C-alpha positions in Angstrom: 9.8 -21.5 -0.1 8.0 -18.6 -1.8 8.4 -19.6 -5.5 5.6 -17.3 -6.6 6.5 -16.5 -10.2 9.8 -18.3 -10.6 12.7 -19.4 -8.6 15.8 -18.3 -10.5 14.1 -17.8 -13.9 11.7 -15.1 -12.9 8.4 -14.9 -14.9 5.9 -12.1 -15.0 4.1 -11.4 -11.7 0.9 -13.5 -11.4 -1.3 -10.4 -12.1 0.6 -10.0 -15.3 0.4 -13.7 -16.2 -3.4 -13.6 -15.6 -3.6 -10.8 -18.2 -2.7 -13.4 -20.8 -5.9 -15.3 -20.1 -3.8 -18.3 -21.0 -3.3 -21.0 -18.4 -0.3 -22.3 -20.3 1.6 -19.2 -19.2 1.0 -20.0 -15.5 1.8 -23.7 -16.2 5.2 -22.9 -17.7 5.9 -20.6 -14.8 5.2 -23.3 -12.2 6.7 -26.2 -14.1 10.0 -24.4 -14.4 9.8 -22.9 -10.9 9.2 -26.4 -9.5 12.2 -27.8 -11.4 14.6 -25.1 -10.3 13.3 -25.2 -6.7 13.6 -29.0 -6.4 17.1 -28.9 -7.8 18.3 -27.0 -4.7 16.4 -29.4 -2.3 13.1 -27.6 -1.8 10.1 -29.9 -1.9 7.3 -27.5 -1.0 6.5 -24.1 -2.4 4.2 -21.6 -0.8 2.3 -21.1 -4.0 0.0 -20.6 -5.8 -1.5 -17.5 -4.2 -5.1 -17.4 -5.4 -6.5 -14.4 -3.4 -9.3 -12.7 -5.4 -9.0 -9.0 -4.8 -11.0 -5.9 -5.6 -8.4 -3.7 -3.8 -5.7 -2.0 -5.9 -4.3 -0.2 -2.9 -3.3 -3.6 -1.5 0.2 -4.4 -2.6 -0.3 -8.2 -2.8 -2.8 -7.9 -5.6 0.3 -8.4 -7.7 0.6 -12.0 -6.5 -2.7 -13.5 -7.8 -5.0 -13.2 -10.8 -7.1 -10.2 -10.1 -10.8 -9.8 -9.5 -12.4 -12.7 -11.2 -12.9 -16.0 -9.4 -13.2 -18.2 -12.5 -10.0 -16.9 -14.0 -8.2 -17.3 -10.7 -9.6 -20.9 -10.4 -8.3 -21.9 -13.9 -4.9 -20.5 -13.2 -4.8 -22.0 -9.7 -5.4 -25.5 -11.2 -2.9 -24.9 -14.0 -0.1 -23.9 -11.5 -0.8 -26.8 -9.2 -0.8 -29.4 -11.9 2.4 -28.0 -13.5 4.3 -27.9 -10.2 3.2 -31.3 -8.8 2.6 -33.3 -11.9 1.0 -36.7 -11.4 3.7 -37.6 -8.8 5.5 -34.9 -6.8 8.0 -37.3 -5.5 9.7 -36.9 -8.9 13.0 -35.0 -8.7 11.7 -32.1 -10.8 8.4 -31.7 -8.9 7.3 -30.1 -5.6 4.1 -30.0 -3.5 2.2 -26.8 -3.6 0.7 -24.8 -0.8 -2.4 -22.8 -1.9 -2.7 -19.5 0.0 -3.9 -17.5 1.8 -6.9 -19.3 3.1 -9.1 -17.3 3.0 -10.3 -13.9 1.8 -6.9 -12.3 2.6 -7.3 -10.3 -0.6 -10.0 -8.0 0.6 -8.5 -6.2 3.7 -10.3 -3.1 4.9 -8.9 0.0 3.4 -6.4 -2.0 1.3 -4.1 -2.2 4.3 -2.2 -5.4 4.4 -3.1 -8.0 7.1 -6.2 -5.9 8.0 -9.5 -7.5 8.9 -12.0 -8.8 6.4 -15.7 -8.8 6.9 -18.1 -10.2 4.3 -21.2 -12.3 3.9 -21.1 -16.1 3.4 -22.6 -15.5 -0.1 -19.6 -13.3 -1.1 -17.1 -15.6 0.5 -18.4 -18.7 -1.3 -19.1 -17.1 -4.6 -16.0 -14.9 -5.1 -13.2 -15.9 -2.7 -13.4 -19.7 -2.1 -13.7 -21.0 -5.7 -10.0 -20.7 -6.5 -9.0 -22.6 -3.4 -11.5 -25.4 -4.3 -10.0 -25.5 -7.8 -6.5 -25.8 -6.4 -7.6 -28.6 -4.0 -9.3 -30.4 -6.9 -6.2 -30.1 -8.9 -4.3 -31.9 -6.2 -2.8 -29.2 -3.9 -1.7 -31.2 -0.8 -0.9 -28.3 1.5 -2.7 -25.1 2.3 -1.7 -22.0 4.2 -4.2 -20.3 6.6 -4.1 -16.6 6.5 -3.1 -13.8 8.9 -6.3 -11.9 8.6 -9.5 -12.2 10.6 -12.6 -13.2 8.6 -15.8 -11.8 10.3 -13.9 -11.6 13.5 -12.3 -15.0 13.4 -8.6 -15.3 12.4 -7.8 -17.6 9.5 -5.7 -20.0 11.5 -8.3 -20.2 14.2 -11.3 -20.7 12.0 -12.9 -24.1 12.3 -15.6 -23.5 9.8 -13.0 -22.7 7.0 -10.3 -25.2 8.0 -12.2 -28.2 9.2 -15.8 -27.9 8.0 -15.2 -26.6 4.5 -11.6 -27.5 3.5 -11.2 -30.9 5.1 -14.9 -31.8 5.4 -16.8 -30.5 2.3 -13.8 -30.6 -0.1 -12.2 -33.8 1.2 -8.7 -32.3 1.6 -6.4 -34.9 3.1 -3.2 -32.9 3.2 -2.1 -30.5 5.9 -2.7 -26.8 6.7 0.2 -24.7 7.8 0.0 -21.3 9.4 1.3 -18.3 7.6 4.5 -17.2 9.3 3.6 -16.0 12.9 -0.2 -16.2 12.4 -0.7 -18.5 15.4 1.3 -16.2 17.8 -0.7 -13.2 16.4 -3.9 -14.7 17.7 -2.8 -13.7 21.2 -4.0 -10.5 23.0 -1.4 -7.8 23.4 0.8 -7.5 25.4 1.9 -11.0 24.7 1.9 -13.6 27.4 3.5 -17.0 27.8 5.9 -16.3 26.3 6.0 -12.6 27.1 7.4 -11.7 23.7 6.8 -12.0 20.0 3.8 -11.1 17.8 0.4 -10.6 19.1 -2.7 -8.8 18.0 -6.1 -10.5 17.3 -6.9 -10.9 21.0 -8.8 -14.2 20.6 -6.3 -16.1 22.7 -5.1 -15.1 26.1 -1.6 -16.6 25.8 0.6 -19.0 23.8 -1.1 -22.2 25.1 -4.5 -20.8 24.3 -3.4 -19.8 20.8 -1.9 -23.3 20.2 -5.1 -25.0 21.3 -7.3 -22.7 19.2 -5.1 -23.3 16.1 -4.9 -27.1 16.4 -8.6 -27.5 17.3 -9.7 -25.3 14.4 -7.7 -27.4 11.9 -4.2 -25.9 11.7 -1.8 -28.9 11.4 1.6 -27.2 11.2 2.8 -24.0 12.9 5.3 -21.8 11.1 7.9 -19.8 13.0 6.3 -19.8 16.4 6.3 -23.2 18.2 3.4 -23.0 20.6 1.9 -26.4 19.7 5.2 -28.1 20.2 6.1 -26.2 23.4 2.7 -26.4 25.1 1.2 -29.5 23.5 2.0 -31.9 26.4 0.4 -29.5 28.9 -2.6 -28.9 26.7 -3.1 -32.7 26.2 -2.9 -33.3 30.0 -5.4 -30.5 30.6 -7.8 -31.9 28.1 -7.7 -28.8 25.9 -6.6 -30.8 22.9 -7.2 -34.5 22.1 -4.8 -37.2 21.1 -7.1 -38.0 18.2 -6.7 -34.5 16.8 -2.9 -34.5 17.4 -2.6 -37.9 15.6 -4.7 -36.5 12.7 -2.3 -33.5 12.3 0.8 -35.8 12.4 -0.8 -38.2 10.0 -1.5 -35.5 7.5 2.0 -34.1 7.6 3.6 -37.6 7.3 1.2 -38.4 4.4 2.5 -35.5 2.4 6.1 -36.3 3.2 5.6 -39.9 2.0 3.9 -38.7 -1.2 6.9 -36.3 -1.7 9.3 -39.2 -1.4 11.2 -37.5 1.4 11.9 -40.7 3.3 13.2 -42.5 0.2 15.1 -39.6 -1.3 15.7 -36.9 1.4 18.6 -35.2 -0.2 19.7 -33.7 -3.5 23.2 -33.2 -5.0 24.0 -29.5 -4.4 26.7 -29.6 -7.0 24.0 -30.1 -9.7 21.7 -27.3 -8.4 23.3 -24.4 -10.4 23.2 -26.4 -13.6 19.4 -26.6 -13.4 18.9 -22.8 -13.2 18.1 -20.4 -16.1 18.2 -23.1 -18.7 17.6 -22.0 -22.3 14.0 -23.5 -22.4 13.2 -21.6 -19.2 14.5 -18.3 -20.5 12.6 -18.8 -23.8 9.4 -19.6 -21.8 9.9 -16.5 -19.6 10.2 -14.3 -22.7 7.0 -15.8 -24.3 5.1 -15.4 -21.0 6.1 -11.7 -20.7 5.0 -10.9 -24.2 1.7 -12.7 -23.8 1.1 -10.9 -20.5 1.4 -7.3 -21.8 -1.8 -5.3 -22.4 -2.1 -2.7 -25.1 -4.1 0.0 -23.4 -4.0 2.7 -26.1 -2.6 3.1 -29.6 -3.9 6.4 -31.0 -2.8 7.2 -34.5 -1.1 3.9 -35.0 2.0 4.8 -33.0 2.7 1.1 -32.5 4.4 -0.9 -33.8 7.6 1.2 -33.7 10.0 1.1 -36.6 13.3 -0.6 -35.8 15.0 1.2 -38.7 14.4 4.5 -37.0 16.3 6.0 -34.1 14.8 5.3 -30.7 15.2 7.1 -27.4 14.5 5.1 -24.3 13.8 7.4 -21.4 12.6 7.0 -17.8 13.6 5.8 -14.3 12.9 2.2 -15.3 14.5 2.3 -18.7 17.8 0.9 -17.8 16.8 -0.9 -14.6 17.3 -4.6 -13.9 16.4 -4.7 -10.3 12.7 -3.6 -10.5 12.0 -5.7 -13.6 11.8 -8.8 -11.4 8.9 -7.5 -9.4 8.0 -8.4 -5.8 8.7 -12.0 -4.6 11.5 -12.5 -7.0 12.6 -15.9 -5.5 16.3 -16.3 -6.2 16.3 -14.1 -9.2 19.3 -11.9 -9.5 19.5 -8.4 -11.0 22.1 -9.4 -13.4 19.7 -12.0 -14.9 17.3 -9.4 -16.0 17.3 -7.7 -19.5 16.6 -3.9 -19.3 14.2 -2.2 -21.6 17.1 -0.2 -23.1 19.2 -3.3 -23.7 16.2 -5.2 -25.2 15.3 -2.4 -27.6 18.9 -1.7 -28.6 19.3 -5.4 -29.5 16.6 -4.9 -32.1 17.4 -1.2 -33.0 21.1 -0.4 -32.7 20.4 3.3 -33.1 19.0 3.6 -29.6 19.9 6.2 -26.9 19.0 6.6 -23.3 18.3 9.1 -20.6 17.1 8.4 -17.1 15.1 11.6 -16.6 14.6 10.8 -12.8 15.4 8.0 -10.4 13.2 5.6 -8.4 14.9 3.9 -5.5 13.6 0.6 -4.2 13.3 1.5 -0.5 10.7 0.2 1.9 8.8 2.4 4.3 9.7 4.3 6.4 13.1 4.6 4.7 11.7 5.9 1.4 11.1 9.6 0.9 9.4 11.6 -1.9 12.9 12.3 -3.2 13.3 8.6 -3.8 10.3 8.4 -6.2 11.2 10.6 -9.2 11.3 13.5 -6.8 13.5 15.8 -9.0 13.2 17.2 -12.5 16.9 17.9 -12.7 17.3 15.2 -15.4 14.3 16.3 -17.5 16.2 18.7 -19.8 18.6 15.9 -20.7 15.7 13.6 -21.4 14.1 16.2 -23.6 17.3 16.6 -25.6 17.7 12.9 -26.1 14.0 12.7 -27.2 14.4 15.6 -29.7 17.4 13.9 -31.3 15.5 10.6 -31.9 12.7 9.6 -34.3 10.6 7.9 -31.7 10.5 7.6 -27.9 9.8 4.9 -25.3 9.0 6.1 -21.8 9.6 3.4 -19.2 7.7 4.5 -16.1 6.0 3.0 -13.1 6.6 1.7 -9.6 9.7 0.2 -7.9 9.2 -3.4 -7.2 9.1 -2.6 -3.4 6.0 -0.5 -3.9 4.0 -3.7 -4.6 3.9 -7.0 -2.8 3.6 -7.7 0.9 3.3 -4.8 3.4 3.3 -2.4 0.4 -0.1 -0.8 0.5 -0.5 2.6 -1.2 -3.1 5.2 -0.4 -2.4 7.0 -3.7 -2.0 4.7 -6.8 -1.0 7.1 -9.5 2.5 7.2 -11.0 4.9 8.0 -8.2 6.7 11.4 -8.0 7.0 13.6 -11.0 6.7 11.0 -13.8 3.6 12.6 -15.2 5.5 15.8 -15.6 8.1 13.9 -17.6 5.4 12.7 -19.9 4.3 16.3 -20.5 7.8 17.4 -21.3 8.3 14.6 -23.8 4.9 15.3 -25.4 5.9 18.9 -25.9 8.8 17.7 -28.2 6.2 16.5 -30.7 8.0 13.2 -31.1 5.8 10.0 -31.3 6.1 8.2 -28.0 4.7 5.2 -26.1 4.5 4.9 -22.3 5.4 1.5 -21.1 4.2 0.9 -17.5 5.8 -1.4 -14.9 3.7 -1.9 -11.8 2.2 -4.5 -9.6 -1.3 -3.1 -9.2 -3.9 -1.1 -11.2 -2.9 2.5 -11.4 -5.0 5.7 -11.7 -3.9 6.9 -15.1 -5.8 10.1 -15.6 -2.6 12.1 -15.9 -1.1 9.5 -18.2 -3.9 8.6 -20.6 -4.6 12.1 -21.7 -1.2 13.2 -23.1 0.1 9.7 -24.1 -0.8 8.5 -27.7 0.2 4.9 -26.8 0.3 3.0 -23.5 1.5 -0.5 -23.0 0.9 -2.2 -19.6 3.9 -4.5 -19.0 3.5 -5.2 -15.3 6.8 -6.5 -13.9 7.8 -8.9 -16.7 10.7 -10.8 -15.1 14.1 -11.7 -16.4 13.2 -11.2 -20.0 11.6 -7.9 -19.5 13.5 -5.9 -22.1 13.5 -8.4 -24.8 9.7 -9.0 -24.4 9.0 -5.3 -24.4 11.0 -4.9 -27.6 9.2 -7.8 -29.2 5.9 -6.1 -28.6 6.9 -2.5 -29.4 8.5 -3.6 -32.7 5.5 -5.8 -33.7 7.2 -9.2 -33.4 4.7 -10.2 -30.8 1.0 -9.2 -30.8 0.2 -8.0 -27.2 -2.5 -10.6 -26.4 -3.2 -9.5 -22.8 -6.5 -8.4 -21.3 -7.0 -6.6 -18.0 -7.9 -9.2 -15.3 -8.6 -6.3 -12.9 -10.3 -2.9 -13.2 -8.3 0.3 -13.3 -10.1 3.0 -11.4 -10.2 6.5 -12.7 -9.8 7.9 -9.2 -8.8 6.0 -6.0 -12.1 7.2 -4.4 -13.9 4.7 -6.6 -12.3 1.7 -4.9 -13.6 -0.9 -4.7 -14.7 -1.0 -8.3 -14.9 -4.3 -10.3 -16.8 -5.8 -13.2 -18.7 -8.6 -11.4 -20.5 -6.5 -8.8 -24.0 -7.4 -7.7 -26.8 -6.0 -9.9 -28.1 -2.7 -8.6 -30.1 0.3 -9.9 -29.0 3.1 -7.7 -27.1 5.3 -8.2 -27.0 4.5 -12.0 -30.1 5.4 -13.9 -31.1 3.4 -17.0 -29.1 4.3 -20.1 -26.6 6.3 -18.2 -23.0 5.4 -18.9 -20.4 5.6 -16.1 -16.8 6.3 -17.1 -14.9 3.5 -15.4 -11.5 2.6 -16.9 -9.1 5.0 -18.3 -7.6 3.0 -21.1 -9.1 3.5 -24.6 -9.8 0.9 -27.1 -7.2 1.0 -29.8 -10.0 1.2 -32.4 -11.9 4.0 -30.7 -11.2 7.6 -29.9 -13.5 7.9 -26.9 -12.8 6.5 -23.4 -14.1 3.1 -22.4 -17.4 3.3 -20.6 -19.2 1.0 -18.3 -22.6 0.1 -19.8 -25.5 -1.7 -18.1 -25.1 -4.4 -20.7 -21.7 -6.1 -20.3 -19.4 -6.6 -23.2 -18.2 -10.2 -23.9 -14.5 -11.0 -24.2 -13.3 -14.2 -25.7 -10.8 -16.1 -23.6 -7.9 -17.8 -25.5 -7.2 -21.4 -24.6 -9.1 -21.0 -21.2 -10.1 -24.3 -19.6 -12.2 -25.1 -16.6 -10.5 -26.6 -13.6 -12.2 -29.9 -14.4 -10.9 -29.8 -18.0 -7.4 -29.1 -16.7 -7.6 -32.1 -14.4 -8.8 -34.3 -17.2 -6.2 -33.0 -19.6 -8.8 -32.3 -22.3 -7.9 -29.1 -24.3 -10.6 -26.7 -25.2 -9.9 -23.7 -27.3 -12.0 -20.5 -27.1 -14.8 -22.3 -25.3 -15.8 -19.8 -22.7 -16.8 -16.3 -22.6 -16.6 -14.0 -19.7 -18.6 -10.7 -19.3 -16.1 -7.9 -18.9 -17.2 -4.4 -18.3 -14.9 -1.5 -19.2 -12.1 -3.8 -20.3 -10.1 -4.2 -23.5 -10.8 -6.3 -26.5 -8.0 -8.6 -27.6 -6.3 -7.1 -30.6 -7.1 -8.8 -33.9 -4.6 -11.0 -35.7 
């Protein structure tokens, strides 16, 4: 099951959690997610997702830790160790499936499932390290990816699956296909059977796809059943071997034995609900959300807000439970989520609300421009509410369906007329802060200019409103740093801090404006310099240290260009 950032107790999306630069945030997420998943009888979770990505147009950038392989590696190890523990046969533990192996996070044009083409140097230096860290931490299953890598589909790639994962890294668990990835290796139109997914064209038909997958190293086929349906025929024809078939079965049984499924195959469903949303889980989700928020701008000391003054909470996401959970919300329920309005009102009773415009969570092709803050009919009411208050919070961003799987965007600015709403509120002269809810880096040129304060909240999960209020009123110091670059314009993509050194087209001593957010201490935009700035990482451990259980505080530094310094204090 896809317990990505929580099962019932939904934590911040992984991109948000990575902003904390604190692996304990990821560990709490997966420790509690495993406990809640196991309580309903799940013993395997399709997580962690560790796909390094330099592609903000790609919706699934929300599900991993951004652009840095080291940060992704540390978080991968933390999530695996927390979910599995030392023995995942325990009733509160599960086995993890690290995904999507490999390089799924760099699809051409940011279009989901698209092909990936890169050198071995880039693959090994940037994209494979988080998978290696997860395996070293004990991940016993892995998921091969939909995409083709240098022309070879992930679930038909012997070099990645057998030579590297099983050979070099000594992985003794099993590899499963992602959903219909085996069937998708067939040429179109599909043959044998003459229905179902197809696409890559590296297999003529179902039996051919089954043989390619099994011989490449895929042990378990999800959704499609070609290995089962055609295995006897393939074995008789000599296209697969009994040795390889035995190896796949042995790997699957090994994990099932380690999971204790033969000794304890069932759980008591009557006890499942009692294990969900426990007080310690809700408290951990609130801490995680606060730690994950990034203060992008605070010009003139707008923040913290004063809880003794009247506050207007305005925007399409201001009183919204649904979108706070983000993409891949597990079994999270809208009624579990605390809205921004409710969280702020709990700390400031003199709080008012206006929607301004609406954002509907509809998937393409059902969504229309009208569904994405397409009307200014509510702007006058929003202005009136703002003028009657001492301070204003603007809750803006994406719907949760605009990020995640099959949710690529060619334009990554605020959807609809939200920037116009900012201008209308600015014209009131009231101090205001923009709180952003989104699953990807956004182009913020139309937001940064008029807004005196900006808080990146990502999709914070069930405790969204309480965590936002904690930060805005100064109870929690926003400790987040950006784990991914925010382009000024979408035409700059891909743009990321750890690119290969190059002279052209930048001349020596020339500064290139890169990220829109401003340092809280500075009045000028952040600029990319040829000499990188160093950002201290709080409580960041290497994968090896996580495995050894040896804590190390503030022991590593990571060069970050155009990013934000952690606020003092």
